[in-house]
N, C-alpha and C positions, 0 to 999 in steps of 0.2 A: 504494500500500500504506500504509494508515493504521495505524502501529504502536501508536497509543494504543488502538485497538479490535481488536487482534490477540490471540487466545487461543492461547497456546503450550502445546504438549503434548510430553511426553517420558516414557519409561519407564525403570525400573531393575529389575533382578532377572530378566532374561530367562534368563541362563545358569546361575545357582546350582543346586546339587543340593538345597537346602533353603530353606524360607522362601517368603513370598508374592511375587507379581509386583505391582509398584506403578507406577501411572501418575500423574504430576502434570499439572495444568492450571492455568495462571496467566494472568490478565488484569491487566496492570500499570496500564492506564489512563494517567493523567498522571504517575504515580509514576516517578521516576528513582532507581535504586539503583546505586551505584558498585560495580564489581568483579564483575558478573555474567559468568559464562562456563560452559563445560562443567563439571559438578560434579566430574568425575574429575580435573580440573586443579587443584582446590583442596584445601588441607589440610582435615582434619576440623574443626579449630577455625574456619577461615574459612567453611566450608560452614554450620556451625551458626549463626554470626553472621548470615550472609546469609539463611538460612532464616527466622530470627526476624524480620528486617526485611521479608521478602517477605510473610509471613503477617500481619504487623501493618499494612503500608502498601499492599499491592496492592489494586486495585479488587475483585478476587475471586480465589479459589483453590479448587481441589478436589483430592482425592487418592483415586484408585480402587484398591481392593485386590482381588486374587484369591488365595484361599488355595491351598495345595498340593493339597488333595483336589480342588478345582475344576479346577486345571491338569491333574491326572491324568484327570479325567472328560472335560474338553473338548478337551484338546490345547493346545499352546502358542499356536498361531495364534488360535484362538477365545478363549483366555484373554486375549490382548492386546486383542482387540476389546472384550471384556467390561469389562476394567479401564479402558479408554479411555472407554467409555460411562458407567461409574460416576463417573469423574472429571468429565466434562463435565456430567453431570446436576446437579452441585453448583454450577455457575456460573449465577447467576440474574440477572446484569446484562447489558445488551446488548453484543454484539460484532459486528464486521463480517466477520471471517474467522478461520480456524483454520489454524495451521501446526503440522504434526507432524514431529518429527525423524525422518529416515530416508526410505525410499522406498515405504512401504506406508500406504495410507489406511485406518486401522482403523475409520473411521466411514462407509466407502463404502456400507454396507447400511442406513444411517440417513438421515433427512431432512437431516442436517447434512453429509452426504458431499460435495455440490456446492460447499460453502464451504471445503473443505479444500485446502491446498497442502502437499505433502510436500517435504522439503528435506534433503539430506544435510548433516551438520554444522550443522544449524540451532541446536543447543545452543551453538555457538561464535559464531553470526552474529546471532541474533535474541534480544533481551533477555528476552522473555516465555518463550521456550523454554528459555533458560538457567535462568531462575527455576523453571520446571517441573521441570527435571532436578535442581535443588538441593533443592527441598522433597521430591521423591520419594525421593531418596537418603538424606536426613537422616531422614525418617520410617521408611524401611526399616531403616537402620542402627540407629536407636534401638530399633526393635522387636526386631531380632535380638540386640541387647545384652541386652534384657530376657529374651529366651528363653534366653540364655546363663546367666542366673542360675537358670532352671528346670532346665536341662540342662548343668550345669557341665563335664561330662566331654567335651563336644563342641567347646568353644572357639568358639561362635557369635559372640561379640563380636569375635574377631580376624578370622575369615574370612567372616563374615556369610552363610554357606551355600555359598560357592564351593568348587570341588573341589580343595582343597589336599591334600598328602600326609597331614598330621595329621588332617584331616577324614576321609579314607578310613580311616586306622587306627582312629579312634574308632568309625566305623560297623562295621568288621570286628570290633571288640572288644565293643561295646555294643549293636549292632543299630541299627535305624532308629527315628526318633521320628515323631510326627504332622506334624512340620515337613518331613519328607523327601518329595521328589517321586518316588514309586515308579515312575512311568512313564518317568523319565529313565534312559537306558541304563546309566550307571555304577551307579546305585542298584539297578536290576534285576539287573545282573550280580553285585553284591555279595550280593544276596538269593538268587542262583542261579536267577533266572527266565529270563534270557537271557544269551548269551555277551557278553563285552565287545566293543563295536564296534571295527571297524578303520577306519583313515583311508580314505575313499573314494578310489579310484584317480584319479578326475577332479579331485580337489582339488589345486591346484598348491602347490608349496613356498612360493611367495610368499604365497598366501592363508593357508596354515597359519601362516607366520611372522607375518603381520599379526594373525591371531587370537590367537596366543601373546602378542605384544606388547600387544595390547589387554587381554587377561586379566591380564597382569602389571601394567599401568598401573592397572587397577581394584584389584588386590590391594594395590599400593603405597598407593593412596589410602585404602583401608580401614585400612591400618596406619600412618596418620599422615604419609605422605610427600606433599610437594607436587610435582606433576609440572611441571617447568620446560620441558622439550622432549621431544617424541617424534620419532624419525628426524631428528635434527639432522644436516645434511649440508653439506659444502663440497666443492669439487673436490679437496681434499686428504685428507679423512677424513670419517667419520660415526660417530654414537653412537646406539644404539637408544633409550635413555631417559636423560634427565638429571633427577634428582630431588633434593629437599632435605628434610632433617629436622633440627630442632633446630640450625640453623645450619651443618649439614654437607652437602656436596654429594656425590652418588653418581653415578658414571658407569657405567651398567649395560649389559652385554651380555646379550641374551636368547638362550638356546640351547634349541631344541626337539628332543625325542627322540620317535620314534614309539612307543617302549615304555620303561617305567621301568627296564629292566635294561641299557640301552645306555650307561651311564656318565653321571656328572653333567656339568654345564656346564664345570667346571674342566678336565675331561679334554679338552675341545675348545679350550681356551685354550693354544695352542702358544706357544713363545717369540716367534715372529714376530707372532702375534696380540696378545700382551701388549704388545709394543713399539708396535704400531699403536694399541692402546687408550690407552697412556700418552701417545703423541703427540697423539691426538685430545683427550684430557682437558686437556692443557697448552695446546693450541691454543684450546680453548673458554675456558679460564680467562683467557687473555690477551685473547681477543675480548670477553669479558663484563666484564673488569676485576675479576676476583675472585681474583687471585693470593694474597691474604692469607687466604682462607677454608680451613677444613679440608676436604679432598677425598679420596675413596677410589675405587678401581676395584672393581666388583662384578659378579657374574654371577647370573642367575636361570635355573634350569633348569625347563623344562616338559616334560610328556610326555602322550601319549595324546590322544584326541579323544573327548568334550570335554576341554578343556585342564585338566590337573592341574599345580599349581604346587608345586615342591619347596622353595621358600624362597630367600632372598637370602644369598649368601656373598661376603664381602669377600675380595679377592685381593691387595690392596696398599693 
């Protein structure tokens, strides 16, 4: 595997209720850029700095966009293929192979399909894929921030189109915009086109919990948090998400509810659970040598499917 000639591909914006789907493609060539990793693990400032370096120094890069109306017309699977093709078409220098983050070859129906390797967590393992994830996320976040100025009542700069509680309230109050994906079930339900979907019976609690944690990690990243760890575990304790912002560490419990009326995450934090969270946080602080930093315990409640995030609440 010649990494110098590897074209890395990753997407961002698969799950939001509004905004485009964006795919990044990067060929680093001989360029080495320090700090590349999954874009969701980086603070917004770090992502922006790295994106600028990637665009300036990489051998080639491309960004493929698919607009909300196209997603509605094509469906998400076909939209992913289209965005990938659009990104790859911008790469005009030679490469030997393509690595796509995930398990689906979005180029399978093209002549480039045989040269593709799909890989889970490639955005953590392969530098060119990390770079692709970073430029795609920064491009999309910047675009949504610009749209936030056109539609200030929706808060697009903060949630970049994801299904937060405030986003839902804005839609219910002001209606949908051209940015909204009308074919997505939550938007259709708000518009009265279809009933709100229920969690499929076959979906396990673990899978739902994993999806909730992923959604929360993405939401934290959008809001300026740096994700330090996800699912940090020892034989004594575990923490769903450890994040940092402005020098402060947050030890976060993610609580998912099937429906919004089942009570917030704090309701699930029993005295016993709170003791466990405090123990885990102190254990990690000693382990990481950060006893002198400001630290808080917090909970993020999510509900429904697709995931809706109710916000972060500090509990100590």
